[in-house]
C-alpha positions as CSV (number, residue, x, y, z in Angstrom):
1,M,89.8,48.6,84.9
2,K,90.2,45.2,86.4
3,A,86.9,45.4,88.2
4,I,85.2,46.4,84.8
5,Q,87.0,43.3,83.4
6,H,85.7,41.0,85.9
7,L,82.0,42.2,85.2
8,L,82.3,42.2,81.6
9,L,83.5,38.1,82.2
10,S,80.5,37.6,84.6
11,L,78.2,39.0,82.3
12,L,79.6,37.1,79.5
13,V,79.2,33.7,81.6
14,I,76.0,34.6,82.2
15,A,75.1,34.9,78.7
16,F,76.7,31.8,77.7
17,L,74.5,29.9,80.6
18,G,71.6,31.5,79.2
19,C,70.6,33.1,82.6
20,S,69.9,36.5,83.6
21,P,71.8,38.2,86.7
22,N,68.8,37.7,88.9
23,E,68.1,34.0,88.3
24,T,69.3,31.5,90.6
25,T,70.9,28.4,89.6
26,S,71.7,26.8,92.7
27,G,70.2,26.9,96.4
28,L,67.1,25.3,98.2
29,R,64.2,24.4,95.5
30,F,60.7,22.5,95.8
31,S,59.5,20.4,92.9
32,L,55.8,20.1,93.3
33,S,53.6,18.2,90.8
34,F,50.3,16.2,90.7
35,P,49.7,12.6,89.3
36,Q,47.9,11.4,86.3
37,E,44.9,9.5,88.2
38,L,43.8,12.8,89.5
39,A,44.0,15.1,86.7
40,E,42.4,14.4,83.2
41,G,44.5,16.7,80.7
42,T,46.2,19.3,81.8
43,L,45.3,22.0,84.4
44,T,45.7,25.6,84.8
45,G,45.8,27.0,88.2
46,R,48.3,28.3,91.1
47,M,50.7,25.8,93.0
48,F,51.0,26.7,96.7
49,L,53.9,25.7,99.1
50,C,52.7,25.7,102.7
51,I,55.4,25.6,105.6
52,A,54.3,25.2,109.4
53,R,56.2,24.9,112.5
54,D,53.8,22.4,114.1
55,D,51.4,19.5,112.8
56,E,48.5,20.4,114.9
57,E,46.9,20.7,111.7
58,E,47.8,20.2,108.1
59,P,50.1,22.9,107.1
60,R,47.3,24.1,104.5
61,L,44.8,24.4,107.1
62,Q,47.0,26.7,108.9
63,V,47.4,29.2,106.4
64,G,46.7,32.8,107.4
65,R,47.9,32.4,111.2
66,Y,51.0,33.9,112.4
67,G,54.1,31.7,111.6
68,V,52.5,29.6,108.7
69,Q,54.8,30.3,105.4
70,V,53.2,30.1,102.1
71,F,54.5,30.5,98.5
72,G,53.1,30.5,95.2
73,E,53.3,30.1,91.3
74,D,50.7,30.4,88.7
75,F,51.0,27.4,86.2
76,E,48.9,26.8,82.6
77,N,48.2,23.9,80.9
78,L,50.5,21.6,83.3
79,S,50.4,18.0,82.3
80,A,50.4,15.3,85.2
81,G,53.7,14.5,86.3
82,A,55.3,17.8,84.9
83,T,56.5,20.4,87.8
84,V,56.2,23.7,89.2
85,E,59.3,24.9,91.1
86,I,59.6,27.0,94.2
87,S,62.7,28.9,94.5
88,N,64.8,32.1,95.5
89,E,62.8,33.6,92.7
90,T,59.3,32.8,94.2
91,L,57.5,35.4,96.0
92,G,56.4,34.2,99.8
93,Y,54.5,35.4,102.9
94,P,55.5,36.3,105.6
95,V,58.9,35.7,104.7
96,E,59.7,37.3,101.4
97,W,62.2,34.9,99.8
98,L,63.0,31.2,100.5
99,K,66.7,32.0,101.4
100,D,65.6,34.0,104.3
101,L,63.4,31.4,105.8
102,P,65.5,30.7,109.1
103,K,66.7,27.3,109.1
104,G,65.0,24.4,111.2
105,D,62.4,21.6,111.3
106,Y,59.3,22.3,109.6
107,Y,56.2,20.3,108.0
108,V,55.3,21.2,104.4
109,Q,52.5,20.6,101.9
110,T,51.8,21.6,98.5
111,V,48.4,22.4,97.2
112,V,47.1,22.7,93.6
113,S,44.2,25.2,93.0
114,K,42.4,24.7,90.1
115,Y,41.3,27.6,88.0
116,T,38.2,27.5,85.7
117,K,38.2,28.9,82.3
118,F,35.3,31.9,82.3
119,E,34.0,32.9,78.9
120,R,32.0,35.8,80.1
121,A,29.2,37.7,78.0
122,D,31.5,40.9,78.1
123,G,33.6,39.2,75.4
124,H,36.6,38.4,78.0
125,T,38.1,35.0,78.9
126,L,39.5,34.7,82.5
127,W,40.9,32.1,84.4
128,L,39.7,31.8,88.1
129,H,38.8,29.7,90.7
130,N,35.3,28.5,90.5
131,D,34.0,28.2,94.0
132,Q,32.6,24.8,95.1
133,W,30.5,25.7,97.7
134,E,33.3,26.1,100.3
135,G,33.4,30.0,100.4
136,Q,36.3,30.8,97.9
137,N,39.0,28.8,100.2
138,W,41.9,27.0,98.1
139,R,43.0,25.4,101.3
140,K,39.6,23.6,101.3
141,S,38.0,24.0,98.0
142,P,36.6,20.6,96.7
143,G,38.7,19.3,93.6
144,N,41.7,20.8,94.7
145,L,44.9,18.5,95.0
146,Y,46.9,18.0,98.2
147,S,50.1,16.4,99.0
148,D,50.8,14.3,102.2
149,V,52.5,16.2,105.1
150,M,56.4,15.9,105.1
151,K,58.7,16.6,108.0
152,L,62.2,17.7,107.2
153,T,64.5,20.1,108.1
154,I,65.1,23.3,106.0
155,D,68.3,24.8,105.2
156,P,67.9,27.4,102.5
157,S,71.6,27.7,102.2
158,E,71.5,24.0,101.0
159,D,71.5,22.9,97.4
160,R,68.9,20.9,97.5
161,T,65.6,19.9,95.4
162,I,62.7,18.5,97.5
163,E,59.8,16.8,95.4
164,L,56.3,17.1,96.7
165,V,53.5,15.3,95.0
166,A,49.8,16.4,95.4
167,N,48.3,12.7,95.4
168,N,45.0,13.6,97.4
169,E,41.8,15.2,96.5
170,I,39.8,17.6,98.6
171,P,36.1,15.7,98.8
172,P,32.8,17.4,98.2
173,I,31.2,19.5,101.0
174,E,29.0,18.2,103.2
175,I,25.6,19.9,103.5
176,P,24.1,20.0,106.9
177,E,20.8,18.6,106.8
178,D,17.6,20.3,107.4
179,T,15.9,20.3,110.6
180,E,12.7,21.4,112.5
181,W,14.2,25.1,112.5
182,V,16.7,25.2,109.7
183,K,16.0,25.0,105.9
184,R,18.2,25.5,103.0
185,I,17.8,26.1,99.4
186,K,20.4,26.4,96.6
187,I,19.4,27.7,92.9
188,Q,21.4,28.2,89.6
189,S,21.2,31.6,88.7
190,D,20.2,32.3,85.2
191,I,21.1,35.8,85.5
192,L,25.0,35.0,86.8
193,T,25.3,31.9,84.6
194,E,24.9,33.9,81.7
195,F,27.2,36.6,82.8
196,W,30.0,34.2,83.6
197,G,29.6,31.4,81.3
198,Q,29.6,29.1,83.7
199,P,26.9,27.6,85.8
200,M,26.6,30.0,88.9
201,Y,24.7,29.0,92.2
202,L,22.8,31.2,94.9
203,G,21.7,29.8,98.2
204,A,20.0,30.6,101.5
205,T,19.8,29.4,104.9
206,I,16.5,30.1,106.6
207,L,15.8,29.9,110.5
208,L,11.9,29.2,110.9
209,P,9.9,31.0,113.8
210,K,8.2,29.0,116.8
211,G,4.9,27.7,115.5
212,Y,5.7,27.8,111.8
213,E,4.8,24.5,111.1
214,S,1.5,24.6,113.4
215,N,0.2,27.7,112.2
216,P,0.0,27.6,108.2
217,D,-1.8,30.6,107.8
218,A,0.5,32.9,109.3
219,Y,2.8,34.9,107.3
220,Y,6.2,36.5,109.0
221,P,8.7,39.4,108.4
222,T,12.3,38.4,107.4
223,I,15.5,39.0,108.9
224,Y,18.3,39.1,105.7
225,Q,21.6,39.0,107.6
226,Q,24.6,39.5,105.2
227,G,28.1,38.4,105.5
228,H,30.8,36.1,104.5
229,F,30.0,32.6,103.1
230,S,28.6,30.3,105.7
231,L,26.2,27.4,105.9
232,R,25.6,28.1,109.5
233,P,21.9,29.2,110.7
234,P,21.4,33.0,110.8
235,L,21.8,35.3,113.9
236,R,24.2,32.5,115.5
237,F,21.3,30.2,116.3
238,Q,22.4,26.6,117.4
239,E,19.8,23.8,118.3
240,D,21.3,23.5,121.7
241,P,19.4,24.7,125.0
242,E,22.5,26.6,126.3
243,N,22.7,28.9,123.4
244,E,21.5,32.5,124.1
245,L,19.5,32.7,120.8
246,Y,17.9,29.3,121.0
247,Q,16.4,29.9,124.4
248,S,14.7,33.2,123.3
249,W,13.8,32.1,119.9
250,T,11.8,29.2,121.0
251,S,10.1,30.8,123.8
252,D,6.3,31.7,123.6
253,D,6.7,35.7,124.0
254,F,9.6,36.0,121.5
255,P,8.9,38.0,118.2
256,R,8.1,35.8,115.2
257,F,10.6,36.3,112.5
258,L,11.8,34.2,109.5
259,A,15.8,35.1,109.7
260,V,17.8,34.3,106.1
261,T,21.5,34.2,105.4
262,I,22.3,34.0,101.6
263,Q,25.2,32.4,99.9
264,H,26.5,34.3,97.1
265,P,30.3,33.4,96.5
266,T,32.1,34.7,93.3
267,P,35.1,33.5,91.7
268,Y,36.7,36.4,93.0
269,F,35.6,36.1,96.8
270,D,33.6,34.2,99.1
271,D,30.6,36.9,98.9
272,S,29.6,39.1,96.0
273,Y,28.9,42.3,98.1
274,A,25.3,41.7,97.0
275,V,25.6,44.6,94.5
276,N,26.0,44.7,90.3
277,S,29.6,45.4,89.2
278,V,31.3,45.1,85.8
279,N,34.0,42.7,87.1
280,N,31.9,40.7,89.6
281,G,28.8,40.5,87.7
282,P,24.7,41.3,88.3
283,Y,24.6,40.0,91.9
284,G,22.2,42.6,92.7
285,D,19.9,41.7,90.1
286,A,20.2,37.8,91.0
287,I,19.5,38.2,94.6
288,H,16.6,40.5,94.2
289,E,15.1,38.9,91.1
290,E,15.9,35.1,91.3
291,L,16.9,34.3,95.0
292,I,14.9,36.1,97.5
293,P,11.5,35.6,95.0
294,K,12.4,32.1,95.3
295,I,12.5,32.5,99.4
296,E,9.1,34.0,99.7
297,E,7.5,31.4,97.3
298,E,8.7,28.8,99.3
299,F,8.5,30.3,102.7
300,R,5.7,32.2,104.2
301,T,7.1,35.7,104.5
302,I,5.0,39.1,104.4
303,S,6.6,40.1,100.9
304,K,6.4,43.8,101.5
305,P,9.3,46.4,102.1
306,W,8.4,47.2,105.6
307,A,8.5,43.6,106.6
308,R,12.0,43.0,105.0
309,L,15.0,44.0,107.5
310,L,18.7,43.8,106.9
311,T,21.6,43.5,109.2
312,G,25.4,42.1,109.1
313,G,29.0,42.8,110.2
314,S,32.1,43.9,108.8
315,T,31.5,42.8,105.0
316,G,28.0,42.2,106.0
317,G,27.8,45.7,107.4
318,W,28.5,47.1,104.3
319,E,26.5,45.1,102.4
320,S,23.3,45.6,104.5
321,F,23.8,49.3,104.5
322,A,24.3,49.3,100.6
323,L,21.5,47.2,99.9
324,Q,19.1,49.4,102.0
325,V,20.5,52.5,100.4
326,F,20.7,51.1,96.5
327,Y,17.1,49.4,97.1
328,P,15.3,51.9,99.4
329,D,11.9,50.8,98.1
330,F,12.4,47.1,98.8
331,Y,13.7,47.2,102.3
332,G,12.4,48.7,105.5
333,G,15.5,49.0,107.7
334,T,19.0,48.1,108.2
335,W,21.3,47.6,111.5
336,S,24.8,47.4,110.1
337,F,27.5,46.4,112.4
338,A,31.2,47.6,111.8
339,P,30.7,48.0,108.2
340,D,33.4,47.9,105.4
341,P,34.4,51.7,104.1
342,L,31.2,53.7,103.9
343,D,33.5,56.3,102.9
344,F,36.9,55.8,100.7
345,R,39.0,58.3,102.5
346,N,39.9,55.7,104.7
347,V,40.2,52.0,103.2
348,E,42.0,50.1,105.8
349,G,44.3,52.9,106.3
350,I,44.4,54.2,102.6
351,N,43.1,57.6,101.6
352,V,42.0,56.4,98.1
353,Y,41.4,60.2,97.0
354,E,44.7,61.9,98.4
355,D,47.4,59.2,98.7
356,K,49.8,59.1,96.3
357,N,51.0,55.3,97.5
358,A,49.0,52.8,99.0
359,F,51.9,51.7,101.4
360,Y,53.0,54.8,103.0
361,K,52.1,58.5,104.0
362,Q,54.4,61.2,102.7
363,H,55.0,64.0,105.3
364,E,57.3,66.5,103.9
365,W,60.8,64.7,103.9
366,Y,59.9,61.6,105.7
367,K,57.2,58.9,104.7
368,V,55.2,56.5,107.2
369,P,54.0,53.2,106.5
370,I,50.2,52.7,106.3
371,I,48.9,50.5,109.0
372,N,46.2,48.0,107.7
373,T,45.4,46.2,110.9
374,R,45.8,47.3,114.7
375,N,45.2,45.9,118.3
376,P,42.2,47.8,119.4
377,E,43.1,47.4,123.2
378,T,46.7,48.5,122.7
379,A,46.6,50.5,119.5
380,E,49.6,48.2,118.4
381,A,50.2,48.2,114.7
382,V,49.7,44.6,113.8
383,L,49.7,44.8,109.9
384,T,50.9,47.2,107.3
385,S,49.4,47.7,104.1
386,E,52.4,46.6,102.1
387,Q,52.2,43.0,104.3
388,R,48.6,42.7,103.3
389,N,48.6,43.3,99.9
390,R,52.3,40.9,99.7
391,M,49.9,38.5,101.4
392,E,47.3,38.6,98.8
393,L,49.6,38.5,95.9
394,V,51.0,35.5,97.1
395,N,47.9,34.0,97.2
396,G,46.7,35.1,93.8
397,T,47.6,37.0,90.9
398,K,45.5,39.3,88.9
399,G,42.9,39.8,91.9
400,R,42.8,36.1,92.4
401,S,43.7,35.8,96.1
402,G,40.0,35.6,97.5
403,Q,41.2,38.3,100.0
404,Q,39.4,41.3,101.1
405,L,41.5,44.3,99.1
406,D,41.3,42.4,96.1
407,I,37.4,42.0,96.0
408,W,37.2,45.6,96.8
409,S,39.0,46.1,93.6
410,A,36.7,43.8,91.9
411,V,33.2,45.3,93.1
412,F,34.3,49.0,93.3
413,G,36.7,49.4,90.4
414,P,36.6,49.6,86.6
415,L,37.1,46.6,84.1
416,G,40.6,46.3,83.0
417,E,42.0,45.8,79.4
418,D,42.6,42.0,80.1
419,G,39.2,41.3,81.6
420,Y,40.6,41.3,85.0
421,F,39.7,44.6,86.9
422,K,41.7,47.3,86.9
423,P,43.6,47.8,90.1
424,L,43.5,51.0,92.6
425,F,47.4,50.6,92.9
426,N,50.1,48.3,92.3
427,K,50.5,45.5,95.1
428,R,54.2,45.6,94.6
429,T,55.2,49.2,94.6
430,G,51.8,50.6,96.2
431,E,51.8,53.1,93.3
432,M,48.0,54.8,93.2
433,D,45.8,55.0,89.9
434,S,43.9,58.1,90.4
435,T,41.5,57.3,87.1
436,V,40.6,54.1,89.3
437,A,40.0,56.1,92.5
438,E,37.6,58.4,90.7
439,Y,35.6,55.4,89.6
440,W,35.4,53.9,93.1
441,K,34.0,57.3,94.0
442,E,31.3,57.8,91.3
443,N,30.0,54.2,91.8
444,Y,30.4,52.9,95.5
445,D,31.4,55.4,97.9
446,L,28.1,55.3,99.9
447,R,28.7,58.7,101.6
448,Y,29.2,60.2,98.2
449,Y,26.1,58.5,96.9
450,L,24.1,59.6,99.8
451,E,25.2,63.1,99.3
452,Q,24.5,63.4,95.8
453,N,21.0,61.6,95.8
454,W,19.6,62.5,99.0
455,A,16.9,64.7,97.4
456,E,15.6,61.8,95.7
457,I,16.4,58.8,97.9
458,G,16.2,60.5,101.5
459,P,12.5,60.4,102.1
460,K,12.8,56.6,101.5
461,L,15.5,56.1,104.1
462,V,14.0,58.2,107.2
463,G,14.0,55.9,110.1
464,K,15.8,53.3,108.5
465,L,19.5,53.8,108.9
466,H,21.1,52.3,111.8
467,L,25.2,52.1,112.3
468,I,27.4,50.5,115.3
469,T,30.9,50.4,115.5
470,G,33.7,50.3,118.0
471,H,36.0,53.6,118.3
472,M,39.1,51.2,117.8
473,D,38.0,49.0,114.8
474,N,41.0,46.9,114.1
475,F,40.5,47.9,110.5
476,Y,39.9,51.5,111.0
477,L,36.3,51.0,109.8
478,N,35.0,53.4,112.2
479,Q,36.7,56.4,110.4
480,G,34.0,55.6,107.5
481,V,31.3,55.6,109.9
482,Y,32.4,59.1,111.2
483,H,32.3,60.6,107.7
484,M,28.9,59.0,107.1
485,E,27.6,60.2,110.6
486,E,28.7,63.6,109.7
487,F,26.6,63.9,106.4
488,L,23.6,62.1,108.1
489,E,23.5,64.4,110.7
490,S,23.6,67.3,108.3
491,T,20.3,66.3,106.2
492,Q,17.4,68.3,106.0
493,N,14.0,67.8,104.2
494,P,14.3,65.2,105.2
495,Y,16.5,64.3,108.3
496,Y,17.4,61.0,108.3
497,S,16.1,59.9,111.6
498,G,18.4,57.0,112.3
499,T,20.7,56.1,115.0
500,V,24.9,55.7,115.2
501,T,26.2,53.9,118.2
502,Y,29.7,53.6,119.0
503,G,31.6,51.6,121.4
504,S,34.0,52.8,123.8
505,K,37.5,53.8,122.7
506,Q,39.1,50.3,123.1
507,K,36.2,48.8,121.3
508,G,37.1,46.8,118.1
509,H,35.7,45.1,115.2
510,R,33.6,42.5,116.9
511,W,32.2,44.9,119.3
512,R,28.4,44.4,119.7
513,P,26.4,46.6,122.1
514,Y,23.7,43.8,122.4
515,S,22.9,40.3,121.9
516,Q,21.2,38.8,118.6
517,A,18.2,38.2,121.2
518,E,18.1,42.2,121.8
519,L,18.6,42.8,118.1
520,V,15.4,41.0,117.1
521,Q,13.6,42.7,119.9
522,K,14.5,46.0,118.2
523,M,13.8,45.0,114.8
524,A,10.4,43.9,116.3
525,E,9.7,47.4,117.6
526,H,10.9,48.9,114.4
527,I,8.1,46.6,112.5
528,E,5.5,47.6,115.0
529,K,6.1,51.4,114.6
530,N,6.3,51.1,110.8
531,M,4.0,48.7,109.5
532,P,1.0,50.2,107.8
533,A,-2.1,50.9,109.8
534,G,-4.7,48.4,109.7
535,T,-2.2,45.5,109.1
536,I,-3.5,42.4,110.7
537,E,-1.2,40.9,113.1
538,R,-0.4,37.0,112.4
539,Y,3.3,36.9,113.4
């Protein structure tokens, strides 16, 4: 009876004070703000607290490494001088709650990630981070605000408020200057601007072949390299005599190509996945109807399908394969390395079609955590699915993390009622949504798509599909290649006549069986074999 009386008394006190049993009224807190001189009016976005053990770099620039702690809180219409509080109610990563952070000396910093209001053509209004040509990275995005670094002793048990003011603004990105070998273009996309209701841009970095300027009548085939946002030259080319590709590319007897990397960041990620989707927008249309025509207008490319080749790794591996499959009449072949899931029966450990929970496998009376990342040399688990998803949630709610699983949902998933994507699973509980899984399957499972449409598109893909992966990919991406190979080897009328190349059992995500120069040589052989009879060789 006394216990019940004590409980009732506690609840009465809580009610009187106006807080819930789960709210924290004391303990360590961080009070974060920004000054008037760096903000006109109010801001909407997300406030980050970054905590690092050392000051080799600013804490914000260390985010993503082991041992660097991050907390994040959304804010709306926040005025200068008003504060956002980080407390024991704020979700963090890798340590989940502030109270569990080990006592010690740390370097701390706050970052204000600004969101932009997008009034989309589909009638939805969304608040997302508008890329500033940094590749959807709140740590470095121009216009975002950050504080000076503070060194202090953190004791989570201490009843204390620490104030940080984001009194610095990240400057604009410095675009590398054009050189003899490397040129850059950037255009505003009318198609994407109309969809998003804000000016949206596409770009490209073009690597010219030797003799391009001295042979004005020569036209060249093109290698389109897909992948994460980068302003660096394609194919890891460097204007350095020690660079392996530079030595080959500038020699007299090396095949002559233009090589192109495309910049297509989105409000969800540093890369659009180069296809049309209801959440991310018509990037496939924009790339093929605006950007590539602009490239082919300004540079002397052979604007024929047999002379447009694709390559890329990881994200770019999926994109290069998907573009060849979805645009079989536009491209002449792809070499796709360690591609993101080509089959959704293993999406970084998650079986989209069978798992009931994205965080664990259920085996009769027991369950086992799903592993998201592994060490290819030891097969040791590095990160679980639950940890990966908490990290993304700390980086941004409503899919605004700018991270891998969120962009897959934005590209592969259906539209949600609130205008953001409808998630495949709950990021806190892992509970799966089978209706979303079915949407993924019907629209973006490339193995399933080929299986359903081979009679129509198979004849256009003969000899064009080349997959390369290690058997111990860090993110289990080899599993999708296994499923794809199983289908491709079963094809008849016609047989696909491509290749699948595997590394040894310990080869991971970055394994490549040949150099960039050797890849270009393979592509040149493919061009020689497939260009129309009677084509005049001018490259």
